[in-house]
N, C-alpha and C positions, 0 to 999 in steps of 0.2 A: 688598289695597287696600280691599275692603269692610270688613275688620276695623279698618283705620286710620280709616276714616270713622266706623264705629259706636263706636269706643272713645272718640272726642272727645264723642260725645253721651252715652255711659254715664258719662264723667266729669263732664259738665255737670250731670247730675242731682243731683249733691252740692251744687250751687249753687242748689238749689231748695227752697221750702217751709221746714221747720223746720231743715234742716241748714245752709243758707248762702244767700248772695244772688248774683245775677249773671245769672240766666236770665231773669227778667222784662224787663230791659232789654237782654238778650242782649249783655252786656259782660263775662262771665266769661272766664277765660283760655282755656278750650276753646272757648267760643262764638266768640271772635275768629278762629279758624281757619275758621269757616264764615259769612262776611259775607253770603252769600245768603239767610240765615233772615230772613224778613220778619215773621213773627209767632210768638209763643210763648205757651203757656198753661201755667201752673204747677198741678199737682194735688197738693194736700197735704191729707190726711185723717187722722184718727185715732180710734181708740176708747180705752177706758180702758187697754188693755194694747198695742195695735198702731198703728204708724205707717206711712203710705205717703207717700213724697215722690217726685215725678217731674214730667214735663212732656211736652206735645205741641208739636212746632214744625213749620213748614213752610219748606223749604229751596227757594227758587226757582231756584237754580243747578242743582240735580239733579232738580227737580220731585218731591220726596219729602216725605211727612209722616213724622215720627219720633216714636215713643212711647219715651221712655227713663225707666227707673225706677232710683232710687238703692238702694244697699244700706245696711247699718248704718254708723253714723258710724265712719270708718276708725281714729279714735283709740281707739275702745272695741271694736275688733275681737276682742281676746283674750277680754274679758269675755263678748262674744256668743257666742263659740265655748264657752267654759266653761259658760254657762248654758243652751246649746241643749238642748231636750228632744226626745224622739223619739216624741211622742203622735201616732197616727195618727187619721184621720177618713175616713169615706166621701166620695168625690168624686162628686156626683150626676151629673155630665155623662158619666161612663163608661157608667152604666146607661142614661142617656137616649140617648146618640149612638153607643155602642160595643157589642161583643158581650158584655161581662161587666162586672161591677161593679169598682171598684178603690178603693185607699186612698192618701191623700196625707198630708203633714205638716200637722197641724192649725193650727199657728201661722202657716205660710207662706200657707196658703189664707185664714186669717183676716185676715192683712195685705193680701192682695189685695182681699178682699171689703169692707173699709172704703172702698174707692175704686172699686170695680168699676163702679157706676152712672155715676160721673163720667167714668171712662175711656171708657165706651161712648158718652156724650153728646158729649164733646169730639171724640172720633175721628169720630163721624157729622157733626158740624158742620164739621170740617176737610175731610172727604171731600166734602160737598156744595159747599164753597167751592172746592176743588181736585180736581174729578172725575177728572183724568187722572193724578194723583199716585200713585206707588207707596207702600205703607205699609211702613215699616222699624220694627222693634221690637228694643229692645236693653236691656241692664242689666248690672250688675256685682254679684257677691256675692248677697246676699239678693235684690236687684233683679233678678238674672238668673232666678231661679226665678219671681218675680212676673211677669216678662216672658213666661214660658211660660204661666202662668195667664191672663194678659191676652190672649195670641195665640190661645189656645183659646176663650176667651169671645168674642172679636171674631169669629173664624172661624165658630164653631158657633151662638152665640146671636145675633150681630149680622150674620152673612151677609157679612162683610167680609174680603177676602182679604188675608192678611199676605204681602208679597212677599219679605221678608227678615227673618230671626230669627237674630241672632248674639249670644252671651252670653259673659261673662267670668267665670271663677271661680265657676261655678253649683254650689250644693249639690244633693244628691239631693232630688227633690221628692215621690216616692211609691214605690209598689211596682212590681213587674214589669208588672202589668197597666196601670198608669199609664204606664209607659215606653212599652209598646206602643200605647197610646192616642195619646200624643203623637206617636209615629212614624207613626201611620196618617193623622194630620191636619195635621201641620206638617213643614216641612223646616227643621231647626235645626242651626246650627253652634256648638258649644259649645267655646270655647277654654279650655284648661287649661294654666297656666304651671308647668311642672316640678314642684316640690314643694309647690304650693299646698295647704294642708290642707283648705280649705272644700269642694272637690269630694268629699272623703271623708266628708262628714257629710250627713245621718245615716248610720250604717255600713250596708254592704251586707249583712252577716250579723249576726244577734244570737242569741247562745246556739245557734249551729249551724243556724239556720233563715234562709232568704232574707228580707231585710227591706226595704231600699230599693234602688232601681235608677235608673241613668241611662238616658236614651234616647240613640240615636245622633244626630249624628255628632260624635265627639270630634276636635278639632284640638289635638294635644298638642305643647307647646313643650318640647324635650328638654334645654334647657340653662338655667342661671341667667340668661343674657342673654335677656331677653324678646322680642327681635328676631331670635333665632337660628334654628336649624333646627327643623322641625316635622314631625309624622307625623300622617296622617289615619287614624283608627280607626272602623270600621263596627261596628254591632251594639250591644246594650245596654251591655255592659261588655267591654273588651278589655284582657287582662292584659299586653299589650305597650305600652299607653299609661300613663296615670297610675296605673292599678291595680297597676302593678309595684311601687309604693311602698306598703307596708302602713301606715306611719304617717308622715305628713308634718307637719312642724312649722315650715316656712319661711313665716312670715307675709309676709315681704317679697315672696316670689313672688306672693302673693295681691294685692299692692298695685302690682304692675308687670305691665302687659300691652302687648305690641306697642310698647314703647317709651314708654308712657304711665305716669306716676307718679301714682297716685291719692292719695297723701298730700301731695305738693306742690300738686296740684291742689286738694285739699279745703282746705288752709291758705289758699290764695288765694280760696276761696269764703268764708272767714270774715272777710276783711279788709273 
């Protein structure tokens, strides 16, 4: 039920900023499932090479503030996968707030950093307007790992509790030390649909050495049907969940989560 709620907001993010329209007036397809949203703020920032699209909304029906971050243009997903580099950079928050330093994907972190100041100020403003509201954070694809960076930033630098973090088709964001850091500061549910290729990127091992790792908790949907049976896997990586597939090439699995079709949704955002 939480996932069904979050996936609508994850989809709505594709109707924000440079990707599409519909969030500003809360009239996108996914938006209409949540008529209790009384205000929404689009966050769209870019640098020369990185773009961030997402929004913050307040849902009066559930008394929730939702931060949702879009992934890559779903129609250009294959290009994004083909072009993805694996350059790491140090993540300063690990050394500042954790027991050891860690590394993360340089491009993913840079994509969050173009909007980090705005994310913080918008969330603080919504929190002061709705002090009892729970904060939910979500995202799909690239937006999923940006949701993790945002949640760490809000929690540790902002002192703002993230009450719920559910992501869909999240790529690996950093090394094992980063995965441990996420696990010690956040409670995340990371949904993976069957043979979705994106959660296998960047690779877990490179030339025989540990490279990137996922944090817990993985919720693995075991069939092509995105509403079918699922299994919950704890620990950084579990070979009985999505790791059982060495190479995943089913992009359609990446674009369907818990009955939500990200392609149809995105085309609706373009109209």
